[in-house]
C-alpha angles and dihedrals in degrees: 000000000000120000092242091058091056090045091050090054091049093049091049091048093048089049091053091045093052090052089052091048092048088053095051094042094052091050092044092051090050090051094044092048091047093051091049093048091045091056090044095050105016090229119134090194091067089052093052090048092052092048089051090050088052092053091045090051090052090052090049088054091053091048094048089049093051094047088049091052090045092052091049090050091052089052089058090055088069095045111111092220092066097038093107094054117095127195115235114193098172117113115246095215 
């Protein structure tokens, strides 16, 4: 195995890990902010709203990551190295 193949696997793994971490962090920030505001105001509604915002932020992180991946794949479509490859979406059953 070439060193670049190992590095490529590590980079892909780190990218997937960073997406998972960003999801968890967004939700934890929403929960933490909600707990703090609940203690400050005594309102459970504010806690629920903060948790919902945390979950929505996590979903937004996934969407942004998906769009970034989609754009990088579109750049590969125009690459001359991959010009001869055709995408076949028909089932072979």
